[in-house]
PLY file of the C-alpha trace (Angstrom):
ply
format ascii 1.0
element vertex 172
property float x
property float y
property float z
element edge 171
property int vertex1
property int vertex2
end_header
0.00 0.00 0.00
1.53 3.39 -0.99
2.00 6.03 1.72
-0.63 8.78 1.88
0.19 11.99 0.01
1.90 14.70 2.09
-0.36 17.28 3.71
-0.48 20.38 1.49
-1.84 22.92 3.99
-1.25 23.46 7.67
-4.38 23.14 9.81
-5.94 26.40 10.98
-5.66 26.88 14.76
-8.93 26.61 16.63
-8.66 30.15 18.10
-7.11 32.43 15.51
-6.21 35.92 16.71
-6.43 38.77 14.20
-3.81 41.46 14.69
-4.89 45.13 14.85
-3.21 45.73 11.47
-5.18 42.85 9.96
-8.38 44.14 11.52
-7.82 47.64 10.11
-7.13 46.21 6.67
-10.22 44.01 6.83
-12.32 46.94 8.04
-11.14 49.18 5.21
-11.89 46.43 2.71
-15.38 45.94 4.13
-16.12 49.70 4.04
-14.83 49.93 0.46
-17.05 47.01 -0.57
-20.06 48.60 1.18
-19.52 51.92 -0.61
-19.00 50.12 -3.92
-22.22 48.13 -3.34
-24.19 51.28 -2.55
-22.80 52.90 -5.68
-23.57 49.83 -7.79
-27.14 49.74 -6.47
-27.62 53.40 -7.40
-27.59 54.81 -3.86
-24.41 56.78 -4.53
-23.25 58.65 -7.59
-19.60 59.41 -8.18
-20.17 61.32 -11.42
-18.49 64.69 -10.91
-20.35 67.82 -11.89
-18.68 69.97 -14.56
-17.82 72.69 -12.02
-16.65 70.49 -9.13
-14.71 67.25 -8.87
-15.93 66.19 -5.41
-19.45 65.83 -4.00
-20.68 68.74 -1.90
-20.78 67.89 1.79
-23.71 70.31 2.26
-25.93 67.86 0.39
-25.22 65.09 2.89
-28.03 63.99 5.15
-27.87 65.02 8.78
-27.54 62.27 11.37
-28.65 62.94 14.93
-25.97 62.03 17.43
-26.83 59.98 20.50
-28.48 56.68 21.36
-30.89 55.02 18.96
-33.45 52.31 19.72
-32.74 49.34 17.45
-35.19 46.80 16.04
-33.83 44.24 13.58
-34.32 40.86 12.03
-31.76 38.43 10.70
-32.36 36.71 7.37
-34.52 33.64 7.80
-35.36 34.47 11.43
-38.97 34.53 12.55
-38.54 37.04 15.39
-37.05 40.47 15.85
-34.10 41.42 18.02
-33.75 44.71 19.88
-31.11 46.87 21.45
-29.45 50.25 21.17
-26.93 51.88 18.86
-24.82 54.82 19.97
-23.71 57.10 17.12
-21.02 59.73 17.66
-19.08 61.85 15.19
-15.33 61.95 14.88
-13.63 65.24 15.66
-12.82 67.52 12.72
-15.00 65.51 10.30
-18.56 65.94 9.18
-19.03 62.54 7.57
-17.18 59.94 9.70
-19.00 58.31 12.62
-18.30 55.78 15.36
-21.07 53.29 16.20
-21.58 50.89 19.08
-24.38 48.30 19.08
-25.65 46.72 22.30
-28.07 43.91 21.48
-30.34 42.59 24.23
-28.97 39.08 23.66
-25.64 40.29 25.09
-23.90 40.98 21.79
-21.84 44.14 21.37
-20.37 45.34 18.09
-18.16 48.32 17.33
-18.00 50.04 13.96
-16.98 53.03 11.90
-19.01 54.58 9.11
-18.79 57.09 6.29
-21.79 59.24 5.34
-22.11 59.98 1.63
-25.36 61.61 0.56
-28.07 59.82 2.53
-26.18 56.52 2.88
-24.16 55.66 5.98
-21.82 52.78 5.07
-20.50 51.02 8.18
-18.08 48.21 8.88
-18.23 46.53 12.27
-16.67 43.80 14.34
-17.59 41.74 17.38
-15.01 40.25 19.71
-15.07 37.81 22.60
-14.00 38.33 26.22
-10.38 37.54 25.28
-10.31 40.17 22.53
-10.43 37.67 19.66
-12.54 38.70 16.69
-15.74 36.62 16.51
-17.29 38.21 13.41
-17.05 41.22 11.09
-19.65 42.68 8.80
-21.16 45.67 7.03
-24.31 47.74 7.38
-25.68 50.15 4.81
-28.11 52.60 6.43
-30.34 55.00 4.51
-30.88 58.20 6.49
-34.67 58.71 6.42
-34.40 61.90 8.51
-32.16 63.16 11.32
-33.65 60.68 13.81
-34.49 57.59 11.69
-32.23 55.20 9.78
-33.16 52.04 7.87
-30.47 49.53 7.12
-29.47 46.23 5.66
-26.57 44.21 7.09
-24.56 41.08 6.60
-21.58 39.47 8.30
-18.79 37.12 7.38
-20.26 34.32 9.52
-23.93 35.03 8.73
-23.54 35.41 4.98
-27.12 36.55 4.36
-28.74 39.98 4.70
-30.76 41.16 7.69
-32.57 44.45 8.26
-32.51 47.09 11.00
-34.41 50.24 11.90
-32.95 52.88 14.21
-34.91 55.62 16.02
-33.08 58.37 17.92
-34.03 58.42 21.59
-34.67 61.73 23.34
-31.76 62.88 25.51
-32.64 63.09 29.18
0 1
1 2
2 3
3 4
4 5
5 6
6 7
7 8
8 9
9 10
10 11
11 12
12 13
13 14
14 15
15 16
16 17
17 18
18 19
19 20
20 21
21 22
22 23
23 24
24 25
25 26
26 27
27 28
28 29
29 30
30 31
31 32
32 33
33 34
34 35
35 36
36 37
37 38
38 39
39 40
40 41
41 42
42 43
43 44
44 45
45 46
46 47
47 48
48 49
49 50
50 51
51 52
52 53
53 54
54 55
55 56
56 57
57 58
58 59
59 60
60 61
61 62
62 63
63 64
64 65
65 66
66 67
67 68
68 69
69 70
70 71
71 72
72 73
73 74
74 75
75 76
76 77
77 78
78 79
79 80
80 81
81 82
82 83
83 84
84 85
85 86
86 87
87 88
88 89
89 90
90 91
91 92
92 93
93 94
94 95
95 96
96 97
97 98
98 99
99 100
100 101
101 102
102 103
103 104
104 105
105 106
106 107
107 108
108 109
109 110
110 111
111 112
112 113
113 114
114 115
115 116
116 117
117 118
118 119
119 120
120 121
121 122
122 123
123 124
124 125
125 126
126 127
127 128
128 129
129 130
130 131
131 132
132 133
133 134
134 135
135 136
136 137
137 138
138 139
139 140
140 141
141 142
142 143
143 144
144 145
145 146
146 147
147 148
148 149
149 150
150 151
151 152
152 153
153 154
154 155
155 156
156 157
157 158
158 159
159 160
160 161
161 162
162 163
163 164
164 165
165 166
166 167
167 168
168 169
169 170
170 171
């Protein structure tokens, strides 16, 4: 009996740690894909006007900053999930935002988004108690008005699209 062929690939460790550099690269790739997808679907237009080569930031939708009530549903799920999303702006920018989701099931995700027109394209990640990345994904929110966003999301592990609605909560 001939010996088995040599193993071609090393097995993947059970708990793979992603370095911060790898996470940043993956996040940038996810954001770029989200923006490309929004452009492809007609949500964004990158056709420059004859007088200007960049889109006017004054035409961008306004996003209320603070805590939003979240209601969402994963693809193929029969029930909704709920939670909150905190949206804050980055200093010295008018179109870059930090987001933090707290889902009632105990999940917490952290993300960064870019507002272009009325589309907020966001990449996010979720890690475990040891700081290892559990999942990464993208959300594309349409800004309905300054206190309502409607979005569609997917993640690397989930692979299918879910939906979310955000409503800005009054500040107390």
